PDB file of N, CA, C and O in Angstrom:
ATOM      1  N   UNK A   1      34.130   1.097 -15.388  1.00  0.00           N
ATOM      2  CA  UNK A   1      33.741   0.935 -13.995  1.00  0.00           C
ATOM      3  C   UNK A   1      32.223   0.748 -13.878  1.00  0.00           C
ATOM      4  O   UNK A   1      31.764  -0.137 -13.155  1.00  0.00           O
ATOM      5  N   UNK A   2      31.451   1.566 -14.578  1.00  0.00           N
ATOM      6  CA  UNK A   2      30.000   1.428 -14.536  1.00  0.00           C
ATOM      7  C   UNK A   2      29.574   0.121 -15.186  1.00  0.00           C
ATOM      8  O   UNK A   2      28.661  -0.548 -14.702  1.00  0.00           O
ATOM      9  N   UNK A   3      30.231  -0.246 -16.284  1.00  0.00           N
ATOM     10  CA  UNK A   3      29.900  -1.499 -16.965  1.00  0.00           C
ATOM     11  C   UNK A   3      30.112  -2.695 -16.040  1.00  0.00           C
ATOM     12  O   UNK A   3      29.312  -3.631 -16.047  1.00  0.00           O
ATOM     13  N   UNK A   4      31.163  -2.673 -15.259  1.00  0.00           N
ATOM     14  CA  UNK A   4      31.437  -3.762 -14.319  1.00  0.00           C
ATOM     15  C   UNK A   4      30.359  -3.816 -13.232  1.00  0.00           C
ATOM     16  O   UNK A   4      29.912  -4.892 -12.835  1.00  0.00           O
ATOM     17  N   UNK A   5      29.955  -2.643 -12.764  1.00  0.00           N
ATOM     18  CA  UNK A   5      28.895  -2.564 -11.754  1.00  0.00           C
ATOM     19  C   UNK A   5      27.582  -3.122 -12.315  1.00  0.00           C
ATOM     20  O   UNK A   5      26.896  -3.895 -11.645  1.00  0.00           O
ATOM     21  N   UNK A   6      27.237  -2.729 -13.543  1.00  0.00           N
ATOM     22  CA  UNK A   6      26.019  -3.235 -14.177  1.00  0.00           C
ATOM     23  C   UNK A   6      26.084  -4.749 -14.364  1.00  0.00           C
ATOM     24  O   UNK A   6      25.081  -5.441 -14.191  1.00  0.00           O
ATOM     25  N   UNK A   7      27.250  -5.256 -14.712  1.00  0.00           N
ATOM     26  CA  UNK A   7      27.437  -6.696 -14.881  1.00  0.00           C
ATOM     27  C   UNK A   7      27.195  -7.412 -13.555  1.00  0.00           C
ATOM     28  O   UNK A   7      26.524  -8.443 -13.513  1.00  0.00           O
ATOM     29  N   UNK A   8      27.742  -6.864 -12.479  1.00  0.00           N
ATOM     30  CA  UNK A   8      27.563  -7.455 -11.150  1.00  0.00           C
ATOM     31  C   UNK A   8      26.091  -7.433 -10.748  1.00  0.00           C
ATOM     32  O   UNK A   8      25.577  -8.412 -10.205  1.00  0.00           O
ATOM     33  N   UNK A   9      25.410  -6.311 -11.016  1.00  0.00           N
ATOM     34  CA  UNK A   9      23.985  -6.231 -10.697  1.00  0.00           C
ATOM     35  C   UNK A   9      23.190  -7.278 -11.475  1.00  0.00           C
ATOM     36  O   UNK A   9      22.319  -7.944 -10.916  1.00  0.00           O
ATOM     37  N   UNK A  10      23.492  -7.417 -12.755  1.00  0.00           N
ATOM     38  CA  UNK A  10      22.802  -8.405 -13.591  1.00  0.00           C
ATOM     39  C   UNK A  10      23.022  -9.817 -13.073  1.00  0.00           C
ATOM     40  O   UNK A  10      22.089 -10.619 -13.030  1.00  0.00           O
ATOM     41  N   UNK A  11      24.250 -10.122 -12.680  1.00  0.00           N
ATOM     42  CA  UNK A  11      24.554 -11.451 -12.147  1.00  0.00           C
ATOM     43  C   UNK A  11      23.788 -11.708 -10.849  1.00  0.00           C
ATOM     44  O   UNK A  11      23.231 -12.786 -10.641  1.00  0.00           O
ATOM     45  N   UNK A  12      23.772 -10.703  -9.992  1.00  0.00           N
ATOM     46  CA  UNK A  12      23.063 -10.840  -8.718  1.00  0.00           C
ATOM     47  C   UNK A  12      21.570 -11.050  -8.953  1.00  0.00           C
ATOM     48  O   UNK A  12      20.952 -11.901  -8.313  1.00  0.00           O
ATOM     49  N   UNK A  13      20.989 -10.277  -9.869  1.00  0.00           N
ATOM     50  CA  UNK A  13      19.573 -10.447 -10.185  1.00  0.00           C
ATOM     51  C   UNK A  13      19.281 -11.837 -10.736  1.00  0.00           C
ATOM     52  O   UNK A  13      18.276 -12.449 -10.374  1.00  0.00           O
ATOM     53  N   UNK A  14      20.133 -12.329 -11.592  1.00  0.00           N
ATOM     54  CA  UNK A  14      19.938 -13.668 -12.152  1.00  0.00           C
ATOM     55  C   UNK A  14      20.012 -14.736 -11.067  1.00  0.00           C
ATOM     56  O   UNK A  14      19.256 -15.707 -11.101  1.00  0.00           O
ATOM     57  N   UNK A  15      20.924 -14.562 -10.099  1.00  0.00           N
ATOM     58  CA  UNK A  15      21.022 -15.504  -8.982  1.00  0.00           C
ATOM     59  C   UNK A  15      19.734 -15.493  -8.160  1.00  0.00           C
ATOM     60  O   UNK A  15      19.214 -16.543  -7.782  1.00  0.00           O
ATOM     61  N   UNK A  16      19.236 -14.301  -7.894  1.00  0.00           N
ATOM     62  CA  UNK A  16      17.995 -14.165  -7.122  1.00  0.00           C
ATOM     63  C   UNK A  16      16.846 -14.839  -7.861  1.00  0.00           C
ATOM     64  O   UNK A  16      16.055 -15.566  -7.260  1.00  0.00           O
ATOM     65  N   UNK A  17      16.756 -14.596  -9.174  1.00  0.00           N
ATOM     66  CA  UNK A  17      15.691 -15.210  -9.980  1.00  0.00           C
ATOM     67  C   UNK A  17      15.825 -16.724 -10.017  1.00  0.00           C
ATOM     68  O   UNK A  17      14.828 -17.436  -9.895  1.00  0.00           O
ATOM     69  N   UNK A  18      17.039 -17.223 -10.184  1.00  0.00           N
ATOM     70  CA  UNK A  18      17.241 -18.675 -10.280  1.00  0.00           C
ATOM     71  C   UNK A  18      16.918 -19.382  -8.967  1.00  0.00           C
ATOM     72  O   UNK A  18      16.594 -20.570  -8.966  1.00  0.00           O
ATOM     73  N   UNK A  19      17.004 -18.658  -7.850  1.00  0.00           N
ATOM     74  CA  UNK A  19      16.678 -19.231  -6.542  1.00  0.00           C
ATOM     75  C   UNK A  19      15.189 -19.089  -6.210  1.00  0.00           C
ATOM     76  O   UNK A  19      14.730 -19.524  -5.154  1.00  0.00           O
ATOM     77  N   UNK A  20      14.446 -18.471  -7.136  1.00  0.00           N
ATOM     78  CA  UNK A  20      13.011 -18.289  -6.916  1.00  0.00           C
ATOM     79  C   UNK A  20      12.687 -17.210  -5.907  1.00  0.00           C
ATOM     80  O   UNK A  20      11.607 -17.219  -5.316  1.00  0.00           O
ATOM     81  N   UNK A  21      13.607 -16.276  -5.699  1.00  0.00           N
ATOM     82  CA  UNK A  21      13.420 -15.232  -4.691  1.00  0.00           C
ATOM     83  C   UNK A  21      13.022 -13.882  -5.277  1.00  0.00           C
ATOM     84  O   UNK A  21      12.762 -12.936  -4.533  1.00  0.00           O
ATOM     85  N   UNK A  22      12.973 -13.786  -6.596  1.00  0.00           N
ATOM     86  CA  UNK A  22      12.656 -12.514  -7.247  1.00  0.00           C
ATOM     87  C   UNK A  22      11.144 -12.316  -7.258  1.00  0.00           C
ATOM     88  O   UNK A  22      10.398 -13.222  -7.630  1.00  0.00           O
ATOM     89  N   UNK A  23      10.696 -11.143  -6.854  1.00  0.00           N
ATOM     90  CA  UNK A  23       9.269 -10.850  -6.831  1.00  0.00           C
ATOM     91  C   UNK A  23       8.981  -9.705  -7.796  1.00  0.00           C
ATOM     92  O   UNK A  23       9.622  -8.656  -7.738  1.00  0.00           O
ATOM     93  N   UNK A  24       8.025  -9.915  -8.671  1.00  0.00           N
ATOM     94  CA  UNK A  24       7.634  -8.839  -9.576  1.00  0.00           C
ATOM     95  C   UNK A  24       6.593  -7.966  -8.890  1.00  0.00           C
ATOM     96  O   UNK A  24       5.854  -8.425  -8.019  1.00  0.00           O
ATOM     97  N   UNK A  25       6.547  -6.719  -9.290  1.00  0.00           N
ATOM     98  CA  UNK A  25       5.597  -5.779  -8.712  1.00  0.00           C
ATOM     99  C   UNK A  25       4.190  -6.125  -9.163  1.00  0.00           C
ATOM    100  O   UNK A  25       3.955  -6.402 -10.340  1.00  0.00           O
ATOM    101  N   UNK A  26       3.263  -6.108  -8.229  1.00  0.00           N
ATOM    102  CA  UNK A  26       1.849  -6.317  -8.547  1.00  0.00           C
ATOM    103  C   UNK A  26       1.166  -4.957  -8.496  1.00  0.00           C
ATOM    104  O   UNK A  26       0.968  -4.390  -7.422  1.00  0.00           O
ATOM    105  N   UNK A  27       0.813  -4.446  -9.652  1.00  0.00           N
ATOM    106  CA  UNK A  27       0.221  -3.112  -9.741  1.00  0.00           C
ATOM    107  C   UNK A  27      -1.264  -3.196  -9.409  1.00  0.00           C
ATOM    108  O   UNK A  27      -1.986  -4.035  -9.949  1.00  0.00           O
ATOM    109  N   UNK A  28      -1.710  -2.319  -8.515  1.00  0.00           N
ATOM    110  CA  UNK A  28      -3.124  -2.256  -8.146  1.00  0.00           C
ATOM    111  C   UNK A  28      -3.855  -1.499  -9.245  1.00  0.00           C
ATOM    112  O   UNK A  28      -3.493  -0.370  -9.575  1.00  0.00           O
ATOM    113  N   UNK A  29      -4.891  -2.124  -9.813  1.00  0.00           N
ATOM    114  CA  UNK A  29      -5.604  -1.529 -10.942  1.00  0.00           C
ATOM    115  C   UNK A  29      -7.033  -1.138 -10.596  1.00  0.00           C
ATOM    116  O   UNK A  29      -7.828  -0.841 -11.489  1.00  0.00           O
ATOM    117  N   UNK A  30      -7.365  -1.136  -9.318  1.00  0.00           N
ATOM    118  CA  UNK A  30      -8.708  -0.756  -8.884  1.00  0.00           C
ATOM    119  C   UNK A  30      -8.585   0.193  -7.700  1.00  0.00           C
ATOM    120  O   UNK A  30      -7.498   0.348  -7.143  1.00  0.00           O
ATOM    121  N   UNK A  31      -9.687   0.829  -7.309  1.00  0.00           N
ATOM    122  CA  UNK A  31      -9.629   1.660  -6.102  1.00  0.00           C
ATOM    123  C   UNK A  31      -9.240   0.814  -4.886  1.00  0.00           C
ATOM    124  O   UNK A  31      -9.538  -0.379  -4.830  1.00  0.00           O
ATOM    125  N   UNK A  32      -8.572   1.445  -3.913  1.00  0.00           N
ATOM    126  CA  UNK A  32      -8.173   0.744  -2.690  1.00  0.00           C
ATOM    127  C   UNK A  32      -9.426   0.376  -1.906  1.00  0.00           C
ATOM    128  O   UNK A  32     -10.228   1.244  -1.561  1.00  0.00           O
ATOM    129  N   UNK A  33      -9.585  -0.883  -1.634  1.00  0.00           N
ATOM    130  CA  UNK A  33     -10.714  -1.402  -0.880  1.00  0.00           C
ATOM    131  C   UNK A  33     -10.231  -2.661  -0.168  1.00  0.00           C
ATOM    132  O   UNK A  33      -9.044  -2.980  -0.221  1.00  0.00           O
ATOM    133  N   UNK A  34     -11.125  -3.373   0.490  1.00  0.00           N
ATOM    134  CA  UNK A  34     -10.715  -4.611   1.147  1.00  0.00           C
ATOM    135  C   UNK A  34     -10.212  -5.621   0.122  1.00  0.00           C
ATOM    136  O   UNK A  34      -9.247  -6.343   0.376  1.00  0.00           O
ATOM    137  N   UNK A  35     -10.858  -5.670  -1.021  1.00  0.00           N
ATOM    138  CA  UNK A  35     -10.415  -6.514  -2.130  1.00  0.00           C
ATOM    139  C   UNK A  35     -10.053  -5.604  -3.288  1.00  0.00           C
ATOM    140  O   UNK A  35     -10.780  -4.657  -3.586  1.00  0.00           O
ATOM    141  N   UNK A  36      -8.946  -5.881  -3.936  1.00  0.00           N
ATOM    142  CA  UNK A  36      -8.466  -5.052  -5.037  1.00  0.00           C
ATOM    143  C   UNK A  36      -8.162  -5.918  -6.243  1.00  0.00           C
ATOM    144  O   UNK A  36      -7.945  -7.125  -6.129  1.00  0.00           O
ATOM    145  N   UNK A  37      -8.151  -5.277  -7.400  1.00  0.00           N
ATOM    146  CA  UNK A  37      -7.725  -5.952  -8.623  1.00  0.00           C
ATOM    147  C   UNK A  37      -6.262  -5.604  -8.859  1.00  0.00           C
ATOM    148  O   UNK A  37      -5.834  -4.473  -8.629  1.00  0.00           O
ATOM    149  N   UNK A  38      -5.505  -6.590  -9.321  1.00  0.00           N
ATOM    150  CA  UNK A  38      -4.105  -6.354  -9.663  1.00  0.00           C
ATOM    151  C   UNK A  38      -3.901  -6.668 -11.136  1.00  0.00           C
ATOM    152  O   UNK A  38      -4.789  -7.211 -11.794  1.00  0.00           O
ATOM    153  N   UNK A  39      -2.735  -6.325 -11.644  1.00  0.00           N
ATOM    154  CA  UNK A  39      -2.417  -6.575 -13.041  1.00  0.00           C
ATOM    155  C   UNK A  39      -2.790  -8.006 -13.409  1.00  0.00           C
ATOM    156  O   UNK A  39      -2.464  -8.949 -12.689  1.00  0.00           O
ATOM    157  N   UNK A  40      -3.467  -8.152 -14.520  1.00  0.00           N
ATOM    158  CA  UNK A  40      -3.923  -9.470 -14.945  1.00  0.00           C
ATOM    159  C   UNK A  40      -5.371  -9.729 -14.578  1.00  0.00           C
ATOM    160  O   UNK A  40      -5.936 -10.752 -14.963  1.00  0.00           O
ATOM    161  N   UNK A  41      -5.989  -8.797 -13.825  1.00  0.00           N
ATOM    162  CA  UNK A  41      -7.399  -8.907 -13.482  1.00  0.00           C
ATOM    163  C   UNK A  41      -7.712  -9.717 -12.244  1.00  0.00           C
ATOM    164  O   UNK A  41      -8.875  -9.800 -11.850  1.00  0.00           O
ATOM    165  N   UNK A  42      -6.724 -10.311 -11.622  1.00  0.00           N
ATOM    166  CA  UNK A  42      -6.958 -11.118 -10.424  1.00  0.00           C
ATOM    167  C   UNK A  42      -7.392 -10.218  -9.266  1.00  0.00           C
ATOM    168  O   UNK A  42      -6.838  -9.135  -9.078  1.00  0.00           O
ATOM    169  N   UNK A  43      -8.392 -10.669  -8.485  1.00  0.00           N
ATOM    170  CA  UNK A  43      -8.828  -9.932  -7.300  1.00  0.00           C
ATOM    171  C   UNK A  43      -8.235 -10.605  -6.065  1.00  0.00           C
ATOM    172  O   UNK A  43      -8.290 -11.827  -5.921  1.00  0.00           O
ATOM    173  N   UNK A  44      -7.667  -9.790  -5.178  1.00  0.00           N
ATOM    174  CA  UNK A  44      -6.998 -10.314  -3.988  1.00  0.00           C
ATOM    175  C   UNK A  44      -7.387  -9.488  -2.772  1.00  0.00           C
ATOM    176  O   UNK A  44      -7.862  -8.361  -2.907  1.00  0.00           O
ATOM    177  N   UNK A  45      -7.185 -10.048  -1.587  1.00  0.00           N
ATOM    178  CA  UNK A  45      -7.389  -9.323  -0.342  1.00  0.00           C
ATOM    179  C   UNK A  45      -6.274  -8.299  -0.202  1.00  0.00           C
ATOM    180  O   UNK A  45      -5.099  -8.634  -0.352  1.00  0.00           O
ATOM    181  N   UNK A  46      -6.630  -7.063   0.083  1.00  0.00           N
ATOM    182  CA  UNK A  46      -5.666  -5.969   0.156  1.00  0.00           C
ATOM    183  C   UNK A  46      -5.045  -5.905   1.551  1.00  0.00           C
ATOM    184  O   UNK A  46      -5.625  -5.327   2.470  1.00  0.00           O
ATOM    185  N   UNK A  47      -3.870  -6.497   1.700  1.00  0.00           N
ATOM    186  CA  UNK A  47      -3.168  -6.470   2.984  1.00  0.00           C
ATOM    187  C   UNK A  47      -2.027  -5.456   2.995  1.00  0.00           C
ATOM    188  O   UNK A  47      -1.243  -5.417   3.943  1.00  0.00           O
ATOM    189  N   UNK A  48      -1.927  -4.631   1.944  1.00  0.00           N
ATOM    190  CA  UNK A  48      -0.823  -3.666   1.874  1.00  0.00           C
ATOM    191  C   UNK A  48      -1.284  -2.268   2.270  1.00  0.00           C
ATOM    192  O   UNK A  48      -0.554  -1.300   2.058  1.00  0.00           O
ATOM    193  N   UNK A  49      -2.470  -2.145   2.837  1.00  0.00           N
ATOM    194  CA  UNK A  49      -2.980  -0.852   3.274  1.00  0.00           C
ATOM    195  C   UNK A  49      -3.714  -1.066   4.592  1.00  0.00           C
ATOM    196  O   UNK A  49      -3.972  -2.201   4.994  1.00  0.00           O
ATOM    197  N   UNK A  50      -4.041   0.010   5.244  1.00  0.00           N
ATOM    198  CA  UNK A  50      -4.762  -0.099   6.507  1.00  0.00           C
ATOM    199  C   UNK A  50      -6.267  -0.177   6.293  1.00  0.00           C
ATOM    200  O   UNK A  50      -7.034   0.159   7.195  1.00  0.00           O
ATOM    201  N   UNK A  51      -6.700  -0.611   5.124  1.00  0.00           N
ATOM    202  CA  UNK A  51      -8.121  -0.731   4.831  1.00  0.00           C
ATOM    203  C   UNK A  51      -8.485  -2.166   4.471  1.00  0.00           C
ATOM    204  O   UNK A  51      -9.395  -2.377   3.669  1.00  0.00           O
ATOM    205  N   UNK A  52      -7.808  -3.149   5.034  1.00  0.00           N
ATOM    206  CA  UNK A  52      -8.069  -4.539   4.674  1.00  0.00           C
ATOM    207  C   UNK A  52      -9.442  -5.009   5.139  1.00  0.00           C
ATOM    208  O   UNK A  52      -9.928  -6.036   4.666  1.00  0.00           O
ATOM    209  N   UNK A  53     -10.074  -4.286   6.048  1.00  0.00           N
ATOM    210  CA  UNK A  53     -11.441  -4.621   6.442  1.00  0.00           C
ATOM    211  C   UNK A  53     -12.470  -3.910   5.570  1.00  0.00           C
ATOM    212  O   UNK A  53     -13.664  -4.199   5.649  1.00  0.00           O
ATOM    213  N   UNK A  54     -12.006  -2.981   4.741  1.00  0.00           N
ATOM    214  CA  UNK A  54     -12.910  -2.260   3.856  1.00  0.00           C
ATOM    215  C   UNK A  54     -13.749  -1.216   4.564  1.00  0.00           C
ATOM    216  O   UNK A  54     -14.818  -0.852   4.073  1.00  0.00           O
ATOM    217  N   UNK A  55     -13.293  -0.728   5.699  1.00  0.00           N
ATOM    218  CA  UNK A  55     -14.091   0.219   6.474  1.00  0.00           C
ATOM    219  C   UNK A  55     -13.911   1.672   6.052  1.00  0.00           C
ATOM    220  O   UNK A  55     -14.739   2.513   6.403  1.00  0.00           O
ATOM    221  N   UNK A  56     -12.872   1.985   5.322  1.00  0.00           N
ATOM    222  CA  UNK A  56     -12.589   3.380   4.969  1.00  0.00           C
ATOM    223  C   UNK A  56     -13.699   4.010   4.141  1.00  0.00           C
ATOM    224  O   UNK A  56     -13.897   5.224   4.194  1.00  0.00           O
ATOM    225  N   UNK A  57     -14.419   3.206   3.381  1.00  0.00           N
ATOM    226  CA  UNK A  57     -15.487   3.728   2.536  1.00  0.00           C
ATOM    227  C   UNK A  57     -16.877   3.401   3.071  1.00  0.00           C
ATOM    228  O   UNK A  57     -17.873   3.616   2.381  1.00  0.00           O
ATOM    229  N   UNK A  58     -16.950   2.884   4.291  1.00  0.00           N
ATOM    230  CA  UNK A  58     -18.251   2.497   4.843  1.00  0.00           C
ATOM    231  C   UNK A  58     -19.067   3.755   5.154  1.00  0.00           C
ATOM    232  O   UNK A  58     -18.586   4.630   5.873  1.00  0.00           O
ATOM    233  N   UNK A  59     -20.284   3.862   4.630  1.00  0.00           N
ATOM    234  CA  UNK A  59     -21.086   5.082   4.792  1.00  0.00           C
ATOM    235  C   UNK A  59     -21.299   5.502   6.238  1.00  0.00           C
ATOM    236  O   UNK A  59     -21.245   6.696   6.531  1.00  0.00           O
ATOM    237  N   UNK A  60     -21.540   4.566   7.153  1.00  0.00           N
ATOM    238  CA  UNK A  60     -21.788   4.967   8.541  1.00  0.00           C
ATOM    239  C   UNK A  60     -20.522   5.496   9.205  1.00  0.00           C
ATOM    240  O   UNK A  60     -20.605   6.360  10.078  1.00  0.00           O
ATOM    241  N   UNK A  61     -19.359   4.999   8.814  1.00  0.00           N
ATOM    242  CA  UNK A  61     -18.112   5.535   9.369  1.00  0.00           C
ATOM    243  C   UNK A  61     -17.820   6.926   8.821  1.00  0.00           C
ATOM    244  O   UNK A  61     -17.323   7.789   9.544  1.00  0.00           O
ATOM    245  N   UNK A  62     -18.125   7.140   7.561  1.00  0.00           N
ATOM    246  CA  UNK A  62     -17.934   8.469   6.971  1.00  0.00           C
ATOM    247  C   UNK A  62     -18.844   9.472   7.663  1.00  0.00           C
ATOM    248  O   UNK A  62     -18.416  10.583   7.978  1.00  0.00           O
ATOM    249  N   UNK A  63     -20.095   9.091   7.904  1.00  0.00           N
ATOM    250  CA  UNK A  63     -21.043   9.959   8.609  1.00  0.00           C
ATOM    251  C   UNK A  63     -20.549  10.254  10.019  1.00  0.00           C
ATOM    252  O   UNK A  63     -20.582  11.402  10.460  1.00  0.00           O
ATOM    253  N   UNK A  64     -20.094   9.230  10.725  1.00  0.00           N
ATOM    254  CA  UNK A  64     -19.591   9.420  12.094  1.00  0.00           C
ATOM    255  C   UNK A  64     -18.373  10.331  12.108  1.00  0.00           C
ATOM    256  O   UNK A  64     -18.233  11.160  13.008  1.00  0.00           O
ATOM    257  N   UNK A  65     -17.494  10.190  11.129  1.00  0.00           N
ATOM    258  CA  UNK A  65     -16.303  11.043  11.062  1.00  0.00           C
ATOM    259  C   UNK A  65     -16.692  12.493  10.827  1.00  0.00           C
ATOM    260  O   UNK A  65     -16.130  13.392  11.452  1.00  0.00           O
ATOM    261  N   UNK A  66     -17.641  12.731   9.940  1.00  0.00           N
ATOM    262  CA  UNK A  66     -18.102  14.103   9.681  1.00  0.00           C
ATOM    263  C   UNK A  66     -18.717  14.715  10.929  1.00  0.00           C
ATOM    264  O   UNK A  66     -18.458  15.875  11.250  1.00  0.00           O
ATOM    265  N   UNK A  67     -19.532  13.934  11.632  1.00  0.00           N
ATOM    266  CA  UNK A  67     -20.152  14.427  12.864  1.00  0.00           C
ATOM    267  C   UNK A  67     -19.092  14.746  13.916  1.00  0.00           C
ATOM    268  O   UNK A  67     -19.200  15.749  14.622  1.00  0.00           O
ATOM    269  N   UNK A  68     -18.079  13.906  14.024  1.00  0.00           N
ATOM    270  CA  UNK A  68     -17.009  14.146  14.994  1.00  0.00           C
ATOM    271  C   UNK A  68     -16.240  15.413  14.652  1.00  0.00           C
ATOM    272  O   UNK A  68     -15.867  16.169  15.549  1.00  0.00           O
ATOM    273  N   UNK A  69     -15.998  15.655  13.367  1.00  0.00           N
ATOM    274  CA  UNK A  69     -15.306  16.882  12.963  1.00  0.00           C
ATOM    275  C   UNK A  69     -16.132  18.108  13.297  1.00  0.00           C
ATOM    276  O   UNK A  69     -15.600  19.115  13.764  1.00  0.00           O
ATOM    277  N   UNK A  70     -17.444  18.026  13.057  1.00  0.00           N
ATOM    278  CA  UNK A  70     -18.313  19.162  13.364  1.00  0.00           C
ATOM    279  C   UNK A  70     -18.401  19.405  14.861  1.00  0.00           C
ATOM    280  O   UNK A  70     -18.467  20.553  15.300  1.00  0.00           O
ATOM    281  N   UNK A  71     -18.404  18.344  15.645  1.00  0.00           N
ATOM    282  CA  UNK A  71     -18.532  18.457  17.095  1.00  0.00           C
ATOM    283  C   UNK A  71     -17.217  18.832  17.770  1.00  0.00           C
ATOM    284  O   UNK A  71     -17.180  19.714  18.627  1.00  0.00           O
ATOM    285  N   UNK A  72     -16.153  18.164  17.384  1.00  0.00           N
ATOM    286  CA  UNK A  72     -14.879  18.308  18.085  1.00  0.00           C
ATOM    287  C   UNK A  72     -13.823  19.074  17.306  1.00  0.00           C
ATOM    288  O   UNK A  72     -12.811  19.481  17.877  1.00  0.00           O
ATOM    289  N   UNK A  73     -14.040  19.277  16.016  1.00  0.00           N
ATOM    290  CA  UNK A  73     -13.053  19.977  15.198  1.00  0.00           C
ATOM    291  C   UNK A  73     -11.864  19.089  14.871  1.00  0.00           C
ATOM    292  O   UNK A  73     -11.841  17.893  15.161  1.00  0.00           O
ATOM    293  N   UNK A  74     -10.880  19.728  14.255  1.00  0.00           N
ATOM    294  CA  UNK A  74      -9.678  19.011  13.857  1.00  0.00           C
ATOM    295  C   UNK A  74      -8.492  19.917  14.087  1.00  0.00           C
ATOM    296  O   UNK A  74      -8.554  21.109  13.787  1.00  0.00           O
ATOM    297  N   UNK A  75      -7.437  19.382  14.604  1.00  0.00           N
ATOM    298  CA  UNK A  75      -6.220  20.151  14.789  1.00  0.00           C
ATOM    299  C   UNK A  75      -5.067  19.221  15.078  1.00  0.00           C
ATOM    300  O   UNK A  75      -5.255  18.094  15.538  1.00  0.00           O
ATOM    301  N   UNK A  76      -3.883  19.704  14.806  1.00  0.00           N
ATOM    302  CA  UNK A  76      -2.697  18.911  15.084  1.00  0.00           C
ATOM    303  C   UNK A  76      -2.456  18.919  16.589  1.00  0.00           C
ATOM    304  O   UNK A  76      -2.567  19.959  17.238  1.00  0.00           O
ATOM    305  N   UNK A  77      -2.136  17.794  17.120  1.00  0.00           N
ATOM    306  CA  UNK A  77      -1.861  17.683  18.546  1.00  0.00           C
ATOM    307  C   UNK A  77      -0.364  17.498  18.744  1.00  0.00           C
ATOM    308  O   UNK A  77       0.340  17.002  17.864  1.00  0.00           O
ATOM    309  N   UNK A  78       0.095  17.899  19.892  1.00  0.00           N
ATOM    310  CA  UNK A  78       1.512  17.772  20.182  1.00  0.00           C
ATOM    311  C   UNK A  78       1.691  17.634  21.686  1.00  0.00           C
ATOM    312  O   UNK A  78       0.742  17.768  22.458  1.00  0.00           O
ATOM    313  N   UNK A  79       2.902  17.370  22.076  1.00  0.00           N
ATOM    314  CA  UNK A  79       3.183  17.313  23.510  1.00  0.00           C
ATOM    315  C   UNK A  79       3.131  18.722  24.083  1.00  0.00           C
ATOM    316  O   UNK A  79       3.327  19.694  23.353  1.00  0.00           O
ATOM    317  N   UNK A  80       2.871  18.845  25.377  1.00  0.00           N
ATOM    318  CA  UNK A  80       2.640  20.153  25.984  1.00  0.00           C
ATOM    319  C   UNK A  80       3.862  21.056  26.026  1.00  0.00           C
ATOM    320  O   UNK A  80       3.718  22.278  26.020  1.00  0.00           O
ATOM    321  N   UNK A  81       5.053  20.491  26.069  1.00  0.00           N
ATOM    322  CA  UNK A  81       6.227  21.352  26.264  1.00  0.00           C
ATOM    323  C   UNK A  81       6.750  21.968  24.974  1.00  0.00           C
ATOM    324  O   UNK A  81       7.760  22.672  25.010  1.00  0.00           O
ATOM    325  N   UNK A  82       6.105  21.731  23.838  1.00  0.00           N
ATOM    326  CA  UNK A  82       6.556  22.372  22.589  1.00  0.00           C
ATOM    327  C   UNK A  82       5.932  23.738  22.478  1.00  0.00           C
ATOM    328  O   UNK A  82       6.176  24.450  21.504  1.00  0.00           O
TER     329      UNK A  82
END
């Protein structure tokens, strides 16, 4: 039963590959930034994170965030009726 299932999976994968629909994983090999390196050394625009503008590591934003934490603090927010 498992062998038949594995055979079906293999056939399905081969069909996907033959149709040009199979995508291999692109491993990120550099720190997350606006541009990242992937396997093979290619550098690409990082659209798989919320840092595609590269602002997460910007010094003035880090300073502003620290000042906001010192001024306003940090806490989990919720709706009033909980």
